[in-house]
BADRENTI-191227 format. One record per residue: residue number from 1; x, y, z of N, C-alpha, C in turn. Coordinates in steps of 0.1 Angstrom, whole numbers, plus 5000, padded with zeros to 4 digits. Example, Ala and Ser with C-alpha at 12.3 -4.5 7.8 and 13.67 -1.06 7.14 Angstrom:
# BADRENTI-191227
+-----+-------+--------+------+--------+---------+------+-------+--------+------+
!   i ! neast ! nnorth !  nup ! caeast ! canorth ! caup ! ceast ! cnorth !  cup !
+-----+-------+--------+------+--------+---------+------+-------+--------+------+
!   1 !  5132 !   4943 ! 5078 !   5123 !    4955 ! 5078 !  5132 !   4967 ! 5078 !
!   2 !  5128 !   4978 ! 5071 !   5137 !    4989 ! 5071 !  5129 !   5000 ! 5079 !
+-----+-------+--------+------+--------+---------+------+-------+--------+------+
//
This chain:
# BADRENTI-191227
+-----+-------+--------+------+--------+---------+------+-------+--------+------+
!   i ! neast ! nnorth !  nup ! caeast ! canorth ! caup ! ceast ! cnorth !  cup !
+-----+-------+--------+------+--------+---------+------+-------+--------+------+
!   1 !  1582 !   5480 ! 5727 !   1573 !    5483 ! 5739 !  1573 !   5472 ! 5748 !
!   2 !  1574 !   5475 ! 5761 !   1575 !    5465 ! 5771 !  1561 !   5462 ! 5776 !
!   3 !  1558 !   5449 ! 5777 !   1545 !    5444 ! 5782 !  1545 !   5446 ! 5797 !
!   4 !  1536 !   5454 ! 5802 !   1536 !    5457 ! 5817 !  1529 !   5445 ! 5824 !
!   5 !  1520 !   5438 ! 5818 !   1513 !    5428 ! 5824 !  1515 !   5414 ! 5816 !
!   6 !  1526 !   5407 ! 5820 !   1530 !    5395 ! 5812 !  1519 !   5384 ! 5813 !
!   7 !  1511 !   5383 ! 5824 !   1502 !    5373 ! 5824 !  1488 !   5376 ! 5819 !
!   8 !  1486 !   5389 ! 5815 !   1473 !    5394 ! 5811 !  1468 !   5385 ! 5798 !
!   9 !  1475 !   5383 ! 5788 !   1471 !    5377 ! 5776 !  1469 !   5362 ! 5780 !
!  10 !  1476 !   5356 ! 5790 !   1473 !    5342 ! 5792 !  1460 !   5341 ! 5800 !
!  11 !  1456 !   5350 ! 5808 !   1443 !    5349 ! 5814 !  1432 !   5351 ! 5807 !
!  12 !  1433 !   5359 ! 5796 !   1421 !    5362 ! 5787 !  1420 !   5353 ! 5776 !
!  13 !  1431 !   5347 ! 5771 !   1429 !    5338 ! 5760 !  1424 !   5324 ! 5763 !
!  14 !  1415 !   5319 ! 5756 !   1409 !    5306 ! 5758 !  1419 !   5295 ! 5753 !
!  15 !  1418 !   5284 ! 5761 !   1426 !    5273 ! 5755 !  1418 !   5263 ! 5749 !
!  16 !  1420 !   5259 ! 5736 !   1413 !    5250 ! 5729 !  1419 !   5237 ! 5728 !
!  17 !  1412 !   5226 ! 5730 !   1420 !    5213 ! 5728 !  1413 !   5207 ! 5715 !
!  18 !  1421 !   5200 ! 5705 !   1415 !    5195 ! 5693 !  1405 !   5184 ! 5697 !
!  19 !  1396 !   5182 ! 5689 !   1384 !    5173 ! 5690 !  1389 !   5159 ! 5687 !
!  20 !  1387 !   5149 ! 5695 !   1391 !    5136 ! 5692 !  1381 !   5129 ! 5682 !
!  21 !  1385 !   5123 ! 5672 !   1377 !    5117 ! 5662 !  1373 !   5103 ! 5664 !
!  22 !  1360 !   5099 ! 5663 !   1355 !    5087 ! 5664 !  1353 !   5079 ! 5678 !
!  23 !  1359 !   5085 ! 5688 !   1359 !    5077 ! 5701 !  1348 !   5082 ! 5710 !
!  24 !  1338 !   5089 ! 5704 !   1328 !    5095 ! 5713 !  1317 !   5085 ! 5716 !
!  25 !  1311 !   5086 ! 5728 !   1301 !    5077 ! 5733 !  1287 !   5082 ! 5726 !
!  26 !  1279 !   5072 ! 5723 !   1267 !    5076 ! 5717 !  1256 !   5076 ! 5728 !
!  27 !  1249 !   5086 ! 5730 !   1239 !    5088 ! 5740 !  1225 !   5089 ! 5733 !
!  28 !  1214 !   5086 ! 5740 !   1201 !    5087 ! 5734 !  1198 !   5103 ! 5731 !
!  29 !  1190 !   5106 ! 5723 !   1188 !    5119 ! 5717 !  1185 !   5128 ! 5728 !
!  30 !  1173 !   5125 ! 5736 !   1169 !    5132 ! 5748 !  1161 !   5122 ! 5756 !
!  31 !  1168 !   5119 ! 5767 !   1161 !    5110 ! 5776 !  1150 !   5115 ! 5784 !
!  32 !  1150 !   5129 ! 5786 !   1141 !    5136 ! 5794 !  1129 !   5140 ! 5787 !
!  33 !  1127 !   5137 ! 5774 !   1115 !    5142 ! 5766 !  1103 !   5134 ! 5769 !
!  34 !  1103 !   5121 ! 5772 !   1091 !    5114 ! 5775 !  1083 !   5119 ! 5787 !
!  35 !  1089 !   5122 ! 5799 !   1083 !    5126 ! 5810 !  1076 !   5140 ! 5808 !
!  36 !  1083 !   5149 ! 5800 !   1078 !    5162 ! 5796 !  1066 !   5160 ! 5788 !
!  37 !  1066 !   5151 ! 5778 !   1054 !    5148 ! 5771 !  1041 !   5143 ! 5777 !
!  38 !  1045 !   5135 ! 5788 !   1035 !    5130 ! 5797 !  1027 !   5141 ! 5805 !
!  39 !  1037 !   5149 ! 5810 !   1031 !    5161 ! 5818 !  1023 !   5171 ! 5809 !
!  40 !  1027 !   5173 ! 5797 !   1020 !    5183 ! 5788 !  1007 !   5177 ! 5784 !
!  41 !  1006 !   5164 ! 5782 !   0994 !    5158 ! 5777 !  0983 !   5157 ! 5789 !
!  42 !  0989 !   5154 ! 5801 !   0980 !    5153 ! 5813 !  0975 !   5167 ! 5816 !
!  43 !  0984 !   5178 ! 5814 !   0978 !    5191 ! 5817 !  0967 !   5195 ! 5807 !
!  44 !  0969 !   5191 ! 5794 !   0959 !    5195 ! 5785 !  0946 !   5187 ! 5788 !
!  45 !  0947 !   5174 ! 5793 !   0935 !    5167 ! 5796 !  0928 !   5173 ! 5808 !
!  46 !  0936 !   5177 ! 5818 !   0930 !    5183 ! 5830 !  0923 !   5196 ! 5827 !
!  47 !  0929 !   5204 ! 5819 !   0922 !    5217 ! 5814 !  0910 !   5215 ! 5806 !
!  48 !  0909 !   5204 ! 5797 !   0898 !    5202 ! 5789 !  0887 !   5197 ! 5799 !
!  49 !  0890 !   5188 ! 5808 !   0879 !    5184 ! 5817 !  0874 !   5195 ! 5826 !
!  50 !  0883 !   5205 ! 5830 !   0878 !    5216 ! 5838 !  0869 !   5225 ! 5829 !
!  51 !  0873 !   5228 ! 5817 !   0864 !    5236 ! 5808 !  0852 !   5229 ! 5805 !
!  52 !  0851 !   5216 ! 5804 !   0840 !    5209 ! 5802 !  0830 !   5210 ! 5813 !
!  53 !  0836 !   5209 ! 5825 !   0828 !    5209 ! 5837 !  0822 !   5223 ! 5840 !
!  54 !  0830 !   5233 ! 5837 !   0825 !    5247 ! 5838 !  0814 !   5250 ! 5829 !
!  55 !  0815 !   5246 ! 5816 !   0805 !    5248 ! 5805 !  0793 !   5239 ! 5809 !
!  56 !  0794 !   5227 ! 5812 !   0781 !    5219 ! 5815 !  0774 !   5223 ! 5828 !
!  57 !  0780 !   5229 ! 5837 !   0774 !    5234 ! 5849 !  0765 !   5246 ! 5848 !
!  58 !  0768 !   5253 ! 5836 !   0761 !    5265 ! 5833 !  0747 !   5262 ! 5826 !
!  59 !  0744 !   5250 ! 5823 !   0731 !    5247 ! 5817 !  0719 !   5250 ! 5825 !
+-----+-------+--------+------+--------+---------+------+-------+--------+------+
//
């Protein structure tokens, strides 16, 4: 059987490279986690203060 599209297989097939062992750079686990934690904690504090103000003004 004659292949009508000779480049068809080459376009669809992924090309994998072998992983190099040992030479990887070590990066910190997640450098963006600390600002996210600060934003979440400040949001919780602001909501707590808002709820306290709403409940204390109803006396």
